[in-house]
C-alpha positions in Angstrom: -0.3 0.0 -0.2 1.2 3.4 -1.0 0.1 6.9 -0.2 0.0 9.6 -3.1 0.5 13.3 -1.8 -0.7 16.2 -3.9 1.1 19.6 -2.5 0.4 22.7 -3.2 2.8 25.8 -2.0 0.8 28.9 -2.2 3.8 30.6 0.3 5.1 30.8 -3.5 2.0 32.8 -4.4 2.0 34.9 -1.5 5.8 36.2 -1.7 5.1 39.5 -2.9 2.3 40.6 -0.6 3.4 38.7 2.7 7.3 38.2 2.1 8.4 38.7 5.4 5.8 35.7 6.1 8.1 33.1 4.4 11.3 34.5 5.6 13.3 31.5 6.3 10.9 29.2 4.5 12.3 25.7 3.9 10.4 23.9 1.4 10.0 20.2 1.5 10.1 18.6 -1.7 6.8 16.7 -2.4 9.1 13.6 -2.7 10.0 14.1 0.7 6.9 15.2 2.0 5.2 11.5 0.3 8.3 9.0 1.8 7.3 10.7 5.4 3.8 10.1 4.9 4.5 6.5 3.5 6.8 5.8 6.2 3.8 6.9 9.0 1.4 4.5 6.9 3.7 1.3 7.6 3.7 2.8 11.5 0.0 3.6 11.4 -1.5 0.5 10.2 -5.0 2.6 9.8 -8.3 0.5 10.1 -9.6 1.7 7.0 -10.7 -0.4 4.0 -7.8 -1.7 2.1 -6.8 0.4 -1.3 -3.8 0.0 -3.7 -3.0 3.5 -2.9 -4.4 6.6 -0.8 -4.6 10.4 -2.0 -4.0 13.2 0.2 -3.9 16.8 -0.5 -1.3 18.7 1.7 -1.7 22.7 1.4 1.0 25.4 2.9 -0.6 28.6 3.2 -0.7 32.2 5.3 -2.7 32.9 8.0 -5.3 34.8 5.9 -6.1 31.7 3.9 -6.4 29.4 7.0 -8.7 31.6 8.8 -10.8 32.0 5.9 -11.4 28.1 5.7 -11.6 28.4 9.5 -14.2 30.3 9.7 -16.1 29.2 6.8 -15.9 25.3 7.8 -15.5 25.5 11.8 -17.0 28.7 12.4 -14.3 30.2 14.4 -12.6 33.3 12.4 -9.2 33.2 13.5 -6.4 31.2 11.6 -5.2 28.1 13.1 -1.9 25.7 12.8 -3.2 23.1 10.8 -7.0 21.8 9.7 -8.0 18.5 8.2 -10.3 17.6 5.9 -11.5 14.3 5.8 -13.1 12.2 3.4 -14.1 9.4 5.2 -16.5 9.1 8.0 -15.2 7.2 10.5 -17.9 4.6 11.2 -19.4 4.4 7.3 -19.2 1.6 6.0 -17.3 1.2 2.9 -17.8 -1.7 0.6 -13.9 -3.2 0.2 -14.7 -4.5 -3.6 -15.2 -0.5 -4.2 -11.7 0.1 -3.9 -9.9 -2.8 -4.7 -8.9 -1.4 -8.6 -8.8 2.6 -7.2 -7.1 5.0 -4.8 -8.5 6.0 -2.1 -9.1 9.9 -1.1 -8.7 10.3 2.5 -8.8 13.8 2.9 -7.0 17.2 2.9 -4.7 19.4 5.3 -3.8 22.1 5.2 -1.4 23.9 7.3 -0.5 27.7 7.6 3.2 28.5 7.4 2.7 31.7 9.2 1.5 30.4 12.5 4.0 27.1 11.6 6.7 29.5 11.4 5.5 31.5 15.1 5.4 27.9 16.5 8.8 26.7 15.1 10.5 30.1 17.2 9.0 28.9 20.3 9.8 25.6 20.1 13.5 26.4 18.8 13.4 24.1 16.0 13.6 24.6 12.5 10.2 25.5 10.6 11.2 22.0 9.0 10.4 20.2 11.9 7.1 22.5 12.4 5.0 21.8 9.2 6.3 18.4 9.7 5.0 18.5 13.1 1.9 19.8 11.9 1.3 17.2 9.0 1.2 14.2 11.4 -1.0 15.8 13.2 -3.5 16.5 10.5 -2.7 13.2 8.7 -4.0 11.5 12.5 -7.1 13.9 11.9 -7.6 12.1 8.4 -7.8 8.7 9.7 -10.2 9.6 12.5 -8.0 10.8 15.8 -9.5 13.7 17.7 -8.6 15.2 20.8 -12.0 16.8 22.5 -10.0 16.2 25.9 -6.4 16.6 27.3 -6.3 12.6 27.5 -6.9 11.9 24.1 -4.8 15.2 22.8 -1.9 13.4 25.0 -2.3 10.1 23.3 -2.6 12.1 19.8 0.7 14.2 20.5 2.6 11.0 21.7 1.8 9.3 18.6 2.9 12.6 16.5 6.4 12.0 18.5 6.3 8.2 17.2 6.0 9.1 13.6 8.4 12.0 13.7 11.1 9.2 15.1 10.2 7.0 12.4 11.9 9.8 9.9 14.8 10.8 11.9 12.9 14.1 13.6 13.2 14.2 17.5 10.6 16.1 19.2 10.6 16.1 22.9 6.8 16.9 24.4 8.5 17.7 27.9 
């Protein structure tokens, strides 16, 4: 099984308007992103319908764009670091034969590079680490993870630490 990733990096489109927001933006190649998601997939072994490939959209954009999406879909008129739009309902029955020869679209992850940059500075790690951290968080949401309380948030964060470790990035939650 393999994850196919579709990357959209808006940071280039907004560079003339908000260049300072993306200063120091270390671009991670689409191939590197895809390798990361495939490594995580092997660790997670999600309990979802088996398909030959899984598709995920990853969009890197600005606070302004994330705020628009957050207001439209979550009724929260403010930017956030990552949004995940799952295509599958967790408890929705899926006939396996339907996906035997087709890719299964899991959804989209949208990350604000502006917020990621601020968080990277606060955490004192590279922007690329923060972007990867947020992408792993989005992936877990696409697979049905949620954090309505402190306990489930801690479980999710610990799983993210495991995912990043598999690709050689160490995060200390303490």
